[in-house]
VOGU-3710 file (C-alpha; in Angstrom, 3 decimals, decimal comma):
1> mfvvlqdsnt> 45,393/-78,303/54,460  47,076/-76,100/52,602  49,193/-73,664/54,384  50,070/-70,455/52,588  49,574/-67,222/51,004  48,411/-64,084/51,551  46,875/-62,927/48,393  44,498/-60,228/47,917  43,304/-61,883/44,795  40,140/-63,828/45,840
11> dvaqdlkaae> 40,219/-66,321/42,429  44,029/-66,908/43,086  43,224/-67,707/46,895  40,411/-69,975/45,937  42,734/-71,875/43,595  45,403/-72,222/46,277  42,761/-73,826/48,671  41,108/-76,060/45,877  44,192/-78,054/45,661  43,729/-78,941/49,089
21> apsschshvs> 43,725/-82,741/50,133  43,092/-84,415/53,389  46,049/-85,729/55,209  46,741/-87,337/58,470  48,083/-85,823/61,665  49,693/-89,073/62,740  52,669/-88,413/60,002  55,958/-90,395/59,732  57,602/-87,183/60,039  59,217/-86,465/63,164
31> ypaipknrrl> 58,704/-82,562/64,096  61,471/-80,773/66,659  60,033/-79,235/69,315  61,496/-75,989/68,422  61,982/-75,402/64,622  65,250/-75,108/63,369  66,312/-71,945/61,350  68,642/-73,239/58,596  70,158/-69,325/58,153  73,988/-69,357/58,858
41> ttppppnkvw> 75,124/-65,454/57,944  73,909/-62,593/60,390  70,453/-60,933/59,720  70,628/-57,453/58,142  69,264/-54,127/60,125  65,567/-54,257/60,217  65,565/-50,602/59,070  68,242/-51,127/56,268  67,832/-49,033/53,203  67,899/-51,532/50,222
51> dpadtdsiyg> 69,878/-50,646/47,143  67,784/-51,986/43,989  70,861/-53,196/42,445  71,387/-55,474/45,228  69,941/-58,410/43,560  72,069/-61,144/45,698  70,234/-59,982/48,700  66,739/-59,807/47,181  66,798/-62,269/44,561  63,731/-62,988/42,400
61> lgwtffmgrp> 62,061/-59,852/43,681  60,580/-57,300/41,094  57,938/-54,849/41,375  55,042/-54,165/38,923  53,748/-50,643/38,826  50,148/-50,565/37,392  48,925/-52,925/39,968  51,464/-51,980/42,957  52,525/-55,707/43,509  55,795/-57,603/43,935
71> ewtaepdvdv> 56,296/-60,016/41,190  58,595/-63,063/40,603  61,564/-62,524/38,362  62,927/-66,136/38,901  61,032/-69,300/40,099  62,358/-71,598/42,814  64,256/-74,931/41,326  62,433/-78,057/42,254  65,691/-80,071/42,462  66,924/-77,647/44,983
81> irrtvrdclq> 63,918/-78,021/46,958  64,200/-81,781/46,941  67,621/-81,374/48,246  66,828/-78,996/50,891  64,116/-80,949/52,023  66,378/-84,150/52,323  68,803/-82,432/54,281  66,136/-81,242/56,705  64,575/-84,450/57,320  67,565/-86,425/57,027
91> tteeitvnfl> 65,918/-89,141/54,901  67,049/-91,407/52,104  63,625/-92,224/51,083  62,420/-91,016/47,821  60,947/-87,337/47,909  58,377/-86,290/45,435  58,150/-82,424/45,032  54,460/-81,456/43,434  53,760/-77,621/42,701  50,430/-76,709/44,859
101> angmynrayv> 49,718/-72,953/44,088  51,086/-69,497/43,285  50,448/-66,523/45,486  51,582/-63,114/45,609  54,476/-63,438/48,068  54,735/-67,343/48,004  55,036/-70,313/46,127  53,684/-73,795/47,777  54,749/-77,360/47,134  53,554/-80,626/48,368
111> itlgengskk> 56,238/-82,899/49,712  55,488/-86,614/49,784  57,802/-89,247/51,000  58,016/-92,922/49,681  58,215/-94,323/46,326  55,937/-92,448/43,809  54,892/-90,489/46,852  53,161/-93,336/48,764  53,426/-92,361/52,141  50,554/-89,773/51,790
121> dsdlifrasl> 50,240/-89,213/55,744  53,760/-87,842/55,487  52,729/-84,913/53,294  54,340/-81,798/54,189  53,965/-78,269/52,784  57,325/-76,279/51,578  56,943/-72,796/50,850  59,106/-70,544/49,266  58,823/-66,823/49,658  59,958/-63,436/48,044
131> picphyktas> 62,267/-61,585/50,447  59,679/-58,708/51,091  61,065/-57,993/54,554  64,338/-59,839/54,325  64,582/-62,149/57,395  62,119/-60,674/59,477  58,762/-61,739/57,606  59,773/-65,466/57,699  61,181/-65,393/61,365  57,978/-63,498/62,549
141> evatlqflrk> 56,059/-65,967/61,057  57,519/-69,194/62,380  57,832/-67,337/65,926  53,874/-66,408/65,651  53,106/-70,160/64,733  55,066/-71,541/67,403  53,618/-69,096/69,875  50,265/-70,077/69,266  51,137/-73,710/69,229  52,622/-73,419/72,423
151> htsipvprvh> 49,868/-70,793/74,148  46,639/-71,062/72,627  44,407/-73,916/71,451  44,073/-72,085/67,778  45,038/-74,906/65,325  48,119/-73,913/63,215  50,392/-75,734/61,277  53,644/-77,105/62,926  56,969/-75,819/61,594  59,530/-78,579/60,887
161> synssadlld> 62,588/-76,282/59,440  62,968/-72,742/57,944  65,664/-70,346/56,628  64,802/-66,575/56,887  68,031/-65,986/54,579  67,994/-65,818/50,784  71,874/-65,362/50,585  73,526/-67,798/48,444  76,042/-68,520/51,303  73,645/-70,427/53,550
171> nelrfewilm> 70,627/-70,938/51,149  70,987/-72,885/47,790  67,283/-72,152/46,935  68,182/-68,350/47,228  64,453/-67,802/48,539  63,243/-67,703/52,022  61,432/-70,835/52,977  59,248/-72,715/55,345  58,812/-76,651/55,585  55,629/-77,072/57,752
181> eriegvpftn> 52,737/-79,708/58,393  50,098/-79,863/55,861  46,765/-80,012/57,686  43,706/-81,560/56,566  40,373/-79,833/55,735  38,859/-77,689/52,971  38,298/-73,957/52,936  35,222/-72,591/54,528  34,489/-71,004/51,272  33,659/-74,700/49,716
191> iwrrseaigv> 30,953/-74,979/52,792  29,672/-71,817/52,861  28,701/-71,575/48,962  27,205/-75,072/49,138  23,693/-75,830/48,063  20,731/-73,948/49,599  20,058/-77,086/51,661  22,360/-75,801/54,323  21,059/-73,515/56,718  22,852/-70,654/58,775
201> erfesivetv> 22,523/-72,790/61,963  24,870/-75,207/60,417  27,572/-72,383/60,605  26,862/-71,418/64,382  29,278/-73,903/65,631  32,006/-72,651/63,539  31,610/-69,075/64,447  31,140/-69,964/68,167  34,665/-71,614/67,908  36,199/-68,670/65,851
211> agffnelhei> 34,954/-66,406/68,508  36,843/-68,540/71,041  40,057/-68,447/69,263  39,878/-64,771/68,812  39,003/-64,135/72,384  42,017/-66,322/73,380  44,032/-63,633/71,177  42,431/-60,745/72,629  43,025/-61,751/76,097  46,953/-62,254/75,607
221> rfpvigslym> 48,346/-58,933/75,714  52,166/-57,731/74,838  53,787/-54,479/76,277  54,687/-52,949/72,913  53,688/-52,686/69,400  55,742/-54,879/66,888  56,222/-58,540/65,741  56,908/-61,906/67,401  60,184/-63,459/67,379  61,777/-66,285/68,881
231> eedlssqndd> 64,859/-64,868/70,763  67,678/-66,578/68,690  66,328/-65,024/65,402  67,003/-61,560/67,019  70,521/-62,215/68,161  73,401/-61,361/65,982  76,452/-59,569/65,888  74,642/-56,349/65,379  72,590/-56,665/68,835  72,846/-52,849/69,013
241> liaahptgyn> 70,880/-52,509/65,501  68,086/-54,845/66,544  65,326/-53,270/69,150  63,606/-56,021/71,110  61,282/-56,168/73,992  60,448/-59,028/76,672  57,216/-60,530/76,150  56,856/-62,470/79,465  56,726/-65,677/77,430  59,955/-67,631/77,824
251> gfmigpivye> 61,704/-67,737/74,392  59,914/-65,062/72,570  60,561/-61,349/72,167  58,529/-58,409/70,456  60,880/-56,918/67,894  60,952/-55,128/64,739  57,449/-54,939/62,918  56,868/-56,708/59,787  54,275/-54,670/58,185  52,718/-55,120/54,864
261> aysgrilnvp> 52,581/-51,291/54,483  56,290/-51,148/54,971  57,141/-53,167/51,925  57,755/-52,017/48,303  59,011/-48,458/47,752  59,140/-47,872/51,228  62,241/-50,272/51,719  63,998/-47,665/49,882  63,924/-45,082/52,236  65,034/-44,452/56,138
271> rdvgpfltdh> 62,071/-45,812/58,550  61,273/-46,530/61,943  60,446/-50,160/62,543  59,950/-50,498/66,446  59,113/-51,822/68,665  56,697/-48,994/69,405  55,789/-48,016/72,958  52,794/-45,916/71,887  49,997/-45,491/69,384  51,530/-42,050/68,648
281> sfmkaiveah> 54,910/-43,494/67,887  53,336/-46,329/65,657  51,118/-43,741/63,584  53,701/-41,065/63,285  56,225/-43,750/62,182  53,710/-44,839/59,321  53,016/-41,414/58,401  56,862/-40,481/58,198  57,805/-43,682/56,204  55,037/-42,854/53,496
291> latlqelkgr> 56,204/-38,945/53,404  59,813/-40,170/52,698  58,783/-42,352/50,196  56,738/-39,705/48,296  59,516/-37,279/48,669  62,061/-39,638/47,289  59,826/-40,073/44,216  58,709/-36,590/43,826  62,637/-35,446/43,564  63,215/-38,182/41,120
301> qeadsdtssm> 60,026/-37,140/39,024  61,292/-33,264/39,383  64,918/-34,097/38,302  64,101/-35,875/35,166  61,611/-34,846/32,985  61,515/-38,251/31,011  60,371/-39,668/34,323  57,293/-37,455/34,687  55,705/-39,285/31,713  56,351/-42,512/33,196
311> fegvivetmp> 54,161/-41,532/36,204  50,164/-42,024/35,856  48,598/-38,311/35,449  46,822/-38,517/38,511  49,970/-39,169/40,684  51,860/-36,321/38,879  48,902/-33,844/39,546  48,485/-34,772/42,984  51,931/-35,671/44,356  52,951/-32,039/45,598
321> agvnlferlr> 49,834/-31,825/47,632  50,441/-35,226/48,913  53,630/-34,485/50,314  52,123/-31,260/51,870  49,610/-33,376/53,215  51,740/-35,909/54,613  53,662/-33,263/56,465  50,390/-31,994/57,982  49,268/-34,763/59,297  52,716/-35,775/61,002
331> ndivseifpd> 53,260/-32,094/62,525  49,425/-31,447/63,350  47,008/-34,333/63,178  48,763/-37,278/64,604  49,105/-35,436/68,170  45,744/-34,658/67,945  44,383/-37,826/67,235  46,819/-39,947/69,497  47,866/-37,461/72,185  49,257/-39,700/74,669
341> vqskspngyp> 52,980/-39,381/73,565  54,463/-40,695/76,896  51,813/-43,145/78,502  51,838/-46,773/77,080  48,541/-48,541/76,413  47,120/-49,216/79,848  45,811/-52,739/78,629  48,689/-53,856/76,647  48,635/-54,822/72,878  46,872/-57,878/71,484
351> lihhdlhsdn> 48,001/-60,112/68,402  45,254/-60,038/65,670  44,712/-62,152/62,571  43,405/-59,349/60,409  42,676/-61,239/57,482  40,525/-64,367/58,526  38,281/-64,598/55,386  36,744/-67,821/54,281  39,516/-68,997/52,282  41,809/-69,130/55,355
361> lmvnaetlti> 39,580/-70,922/57,754  39,849/-74,817/57,088  37,174/-77,129/57,998  36,279/-80,752/58,052  33,614/-81,121/54,978  31,641/-83,512/56,850  31,489/-82,658/60,629  32,172/-78,697/60,057  34,826/-78,640/62,347  37,755/-76,111/62,280
371> tgildwefin> 40,879/-78,123/61,118  43,198/-74,805/60,893  43,459/-71,159/60,333  45,981/-70,192/57,924  47,900/-67,042/57,000  49,874/-65,732/59,782  52,373/-63,518/58,023  52,187/-59,905/58,338  50,780/-60,623/61,759  51,502/-58,064/64,553
381> tvpawletdy> 50,614/-56,969/68,177  48,951/-53,789/67,623  46,634/-50,961/69,373  43,328/-52,493/70,635  41,531/-49,997/68,478  42,796/-51,875/65,521  41,275/-55,093/66,612  38,587/-55,780/64,008  35,119/-55,979/65,603  34,620/-59,245/63,652
391> pkiirgskvv> 36,360/-61,650/61,437  36,128/-61,071/57,748  34,219/-64,314/57,397  30,784/-62,873/58,897  31,762/-58,903/58,037  28,935/-57,336/56,050  26,025/-54,763/55,884  24,783/-53,670/59,244  21,432/-52,925/57,743  19,644/-56,138/57,137
401> peeepvrlig> 15,942/-57,248/57,744  15,266/-59,384/60,253  13,204/-62,037/57,933  15,075/-64,518/56,358  14,946/-63,536/52,494  14,195/-65,999/49,573  17,519/-67,127/48,225  18,859/-66,314/44,701  20,042/-70,038/43,855  18,598/-71,094/40,651
411> egereahend> 17,364/-74,751/39,939  20,454/-76,991/39,619  22,672/-74,376/41,248  24,819/-75,110/44,143  26,489/-71,854/44,929  25,490/-68,928/46,895  26,514/-65,501/45,229  27,650/-62,447/46,697  24,611/-60,672/45,568  22,137/-63,070/46,959
421> pwvpwarmkl> 20,344/-61,209/49,869  20,489/-64,374/51,784  24,194/-63,803/52,442  24,508/-60,589/54,031  21,378/-61,993/56,408  23,153/-64,720/57,366  26,103/-62,885/58,290  23,986/-60,730/60,442  22,983/-63,704/62,149  25,984/-65,240/62,609
431> rrvydrafgr> 27,698/-61,652/63,934  25,135/-62,208/66,853  26,427/-65,883/67,449  29,784/-64,464/67,546  28,917/-61,548/70,165  27,314/-64,175/72,627  30,214/-66,669/72,072  32,681/-63,590/72,584  30,772/-62,432/75,733  30,160/-59,165/74,599
441> spellldadk> 27,067/-56,849/73,782  27,023/-54,886/70,383  26,547/-51,558/71,963  30,311/-52,167/73,698  31,655/-51,820/70,036  30,512/-48,165/69,798  33,403/-46,372/70,932  33,946/-42,998/69,659  37,669/-42,600/70,486  38,385/-45,906/68,760
451> ekkrefkkyl> 36,241/-44,586/65,769  38,221/-41,491/65,626  41,606/-43,343/65,408  40,136/-45,797/62,696  39,087/-42,809/60,872  42,863/-41,509/60,975  43,724/-44,586/59,441  41,231/-44,668/56,542  41,985/-41,041/55,534  45,528/-41,956/55,194
461> ffvledpdwv> 44,448/-44,070/51,993  43,327/-41,428/50,240  46,153/-38,972/50,646  47,070/-39,137/46,868  43,732/-40,177/45,444  41,798/-37,113/47,052  44,003/-34,615/48,614  41,269/-31,967/49,060  39,030/-34,430/50,613  41,570/-35,403/53,140
471> sgwcdrvlew> 42,446/-31,755/53,900  39,125/-30,979/54,678  38,829/-33,676/57,340  42,147/-32,279/58,864  40,459/-29,010/58,990  37,657/-30,268/60,735  39,990/-32,117/63,109  41,946/-28,974/64,066  38,787/-26,914/64,444  36,791/-29,371/66,847
481> ragvssseee> 40,088/-29,769/68,856  40,143/-25,867/69,031  36,826/-25,375/70,331  36,060/-22,590/67,910  32,460/-23,857/67,514  29,716/-23,909/69,882  28,773/-26,956/72,331  25,974/-27,804/69,931  28,427/-27,486/66,608  31,054/-29,185/68,465
491> hqqehdllvp> 28,938/-32,051/69,060  27,908/-32,063/65,133  31,595/-31,761/64,392  32,583/-34,747/66,540  29,998/-36,795/64,766  31,100/-35,579/61,390  34,726/-36,933/62,117  32,906/-40,398/63,003  30,594/-40,559/60,103  32,756/-38,915/57,361
501> epipssqsdd> 31,457/-38,009/53,973  31,065/-40,562/51,369  34,445/-42,071/50,283  35,104/-40,961/46,826  36,147/-44,386/45,809  34,821/-47,848/44,942  37,139/-49,018/47,344  35,281/-47,923/50,060  33,311/-51,151/50,544  35,712/-52,753/53,164
511> lsdpnpdtcl> 37,003/-49,605/54,988  34,795/-50,098/57,861  36,809/-52,182/59,712  40,511/-51,119/58,343  43,053/-53,714/57,432  46,184/-52,805/59,519  48,571/-54,284/57,055  47,118/-52,561/53,763  47,464/-49,020/54,580  48,331/-46,758/51,793
521> pqlaslepaa> 48,683/-49,381/49,255  49,118/-46,865/46,333  52,523/-45,635/47,642  54,017/-48,766/47,100  52,961/-48,870/43,386  54,479/-45,312/42,829  57,232/-46,637/40,587  57,604/-45,603/36,822  56,299/-48,155/34,359  58,924/-48,082/32,348
531> mstdiis> 60,677/-49,607/35,512  58,309/-52,459/36,380  61,240/-55,120/36,732  63,422/-53,017/39,008  64,439/-54,962/42,132  62,839/-53,475/45,182  65,279/-51,774/47,508
//
């Protein structure tokens, strides 16, 4: 197995999984019933406004402008990793640390015990992470893995130890880290792109199993929107600063949301991190956080003429309109789309894995049984309308011929290509398998209220890219709500809300099922190019 890395770069993700090697579940390593957090100091408040100059607290973290991504300004010390693992395992055996993979947020290493790494069945993964959401991202990911192992049948890695602090006072490595089990298997990508001899029927059992796992998640509901934590990770000397809500599951709480859209420049500004009692409060908090970020950048750009030339021209041009549009979304549109301000969701909030693509699904290459599901960072309890209709492994075009097309694999080739017409056809067939296994009819997915809410999230993405387009959508929302049209025209306007104009970007391909953790990524990248090595605050 290989446990890591939420990385939107497909090539990197495939490289990570390609390094995978089988390992036994019968390890020489003894795992504690409850993983131990090695943190000694008090966690920071979850909504702390970080100072870019505070390099002690956010060591190793920079921010790139053009790609809008975090960057590593320092690398984990392998000797320190070895000492840390030895201390965790309390062993005198030789410890081998081999680099495994790079990711956007993480560095992964294979840990093997014995002389020259002789005890292969003792393999562990040591994953060092950038402090994107200091303390809370690591603590929440560990709690999520622990919860899934205890309350579901979903195969996820066991965690031995972790440290949610990057403070030198309690972490010599200065990067947050998790020491966890290495699960056997290969990425589903390797199976999906095999020779044309593999028919779609071979994948049905995998999809049926995934549907069963997702149904388990769907059936478990939590009372509020936020992230999972073990109780001890939310207790501190600053209890009054950390909001937490009981879950009904002993030892687990819902606390501040760890949200990928809350990383980057948003760490600079005051923000509401929940937990949230309603869809309305959740979406309003997202809009307000991004509005505050844009206002801070706009003020800095206006105050310093030299700064203006550092921003992308399109951003400078649309920034004032973007501020006005976010204010309009906050003041007028949120309440129209999410009017239930006072009432909680009657059915509770599910925990979802929004990024189950084929590199995050580990399978046995011979039996095609699932051995593990990876990448549980940035996983939250969310409104049911944000549940994706299908996992990414089977998403695709909904307009596909019934007849199986001829595959485009040439003589001697072994891999299916994304432009092969067989790929969307196979995914269509597997979606039907998924629906049957999940126990639902595809017609039940056509929910107008759900689609309106998804459209709101989708349009947020384009506030800066095309503010006029988003503003026009806002106009239609308000006109429709005000009832200015005849009943026939109202019906057409409602249809227009659910079937929007063509999205003015090549980025539209994957927006039919919005990723709840990648809303508004362009705001995180609004850092002057000349400051690309600044530490994120």
